[in-house]
N, C-alpha and C positions, 0 to 999 in steps of 0.2 A: 691337428690336421696332417702334419707330417707323418706321424705314426700310423694314422689311418691310411694314408697313401702308400706307405711302404709295407704295410702288413695286410690290411684287408683287401686292397685292390688286387694285388697279385693272386691272393687266394681265391677271390671271386672270379677273376678272369682266367684262371688256370685251365688250359685246354679248351676254352670256348672257341678258339680260332678255327677249329675243325668241326664245329656244329653248324647246322643250317639256322641262320638267324634272319628273321624278317625285320622290316622297319619297326613294327610294333614291339618286337622283342628288344630292339636297340633302345627304343624310347622307354620301355619299362626298366631297362638297366639304368638309364640316367635318372629316372624317377626314384628308384631304389637308392641310388647313390646320394641324391639330394636329401632323401628322408634320413639316411644314416648320418649325414653331415649335420643336419638340423639337430639331431639328437646329441651330437658331440658338442655343438656350440651352446646347447642348453635350451630346453623347451619349457617355458613357464608362462602360464597365463596369469596376468595380474587380476586382482579382484575387481569385478565390474567392467573389465575390458571386453570390448567386442571381439568376436572371432577374427574379423577382417583386420583389425588393428594388431592382434597377436601375430597373425601371419606376416603382416608387413614388417613388424619388429623383428621377427625371427629371420625373415629373408634378408633384412638389413644386417643382422648379426652374422649371417652366413656369408654375405658379400664382403663384410669386413674381414672375416677369417680367411676368405679366399684371396684377399689382397695380401695378407701376411704370408700365406703359403697356398699357391695355386694348385688345385687338383684337377687334372685333365678329366673331362667327362669320360665315363666308361665306354660309351659308344665309339668315341674317337680312339681310345686306347685299344678297344677290340679291333677296329679297322687296322691300326698300326700292327697289332699282333698278328692279324691274319696275313697282312702283306709280308711281314717278316717270316712267317711260317712258310709261305709260298716260296720266298727267297731261299729258305733253308732246304726246301724240297728240291728246288732246281739246282742249287749249287752244292748241295750236300753230297755225302758219299753215295755212290751208285748202288750200294747194297741196301739202302733204306727201302723197306717194303712199301712204305707210304709213297715214296717216289715212283716206284714201279706201278702202283695202283693208279696214281694220278696220270702218269705219262701215257698209259695204255687205256685210260678211261674204263677201268674195270667195273663191271656190273655184277654185283654178287647175287642178284636175283635171277639172272639168266642161266637156266639149266636146260639144255636141249633134251635131256632124258626125262625131265619132270612132266607130269600130267597137269600141273597147276600153272596158271597164268600169273606172272608177277604183278603185284599191285602195291600201292602205298597204303599203309595202315591208316584207318580213319583218325582224324585229329592231329596228324603230323603235317607240318607245313609242306607245301608243294614246291619246295626249293631244296637244292643241294648245298653243301657247305661252300662250294666253290663258285656258285652262281654269280656272286658279286665280282669275283676275279674275272670270270668269263665275260660278263657284261662290260666291265671296264676295258678289257682287251679289245673287245669288239668295237667299243666307242672310240678308243684311243688310236687303234690301228685298223681302220676298216678295210684297207687294201689287202689285209691277210685273209679276208674271206671267212670261211668256216673252220679254219685251223684251230686246234685245241690250244687253250691258253698256255699250256706247258711249252709247246713248240714255239709260240710267239715270244714268251718271256725269256727263253734261252738266249735269244739274240739281243736282249735289251739290258742296259745297265740299270738294274732295278732300284738302286738308291735314289736315282733322279726322279722316280715316279711315285714314291711313297706318299708325299703330301697330296699329289693329285688324286691318288686312290682314296685317301681319307676324305677329301672334298667330294669326290664322286659318290662315295658310300654314305657319308653323313650329311652332306649338304649344308644347311644353315646351322647345324649344331656345332660345326667347327668354327 
């Protein structure tokens, strides 16, 4: 389980913090992680065993393995990574292009000389990568009004709010 957590988890979550993730995507991440961990602890059906009994036995083996080495759910790890990425954007070097894009809320689709109206391609989620951050800031500091999350979080000691953001984003999964 330790090898899984130090090798597969970082590879799986690499750069996901800047992708638009919906709640169903986060749930699918957790489902995939549990499937992979069940494969690690061993998936064997005994002769004549009912499917329900096999699942209960495998889940018990997985819980026992989790007691020996706890692997944080990927949805929670994603939320932590996203908060830390935002912290890096805010407190990182001024020359970061991603910082400039976030600070000024750059819209790559807006071109005043174009004849085409901007639109979101079919099948893509109607969310931006920073919507969770924006919603958290609006809920946490309503007195700031419609200010951009970048302007709000510059004045905040961000280490104090990482756990609150994880609870806000993941809810009961945490």
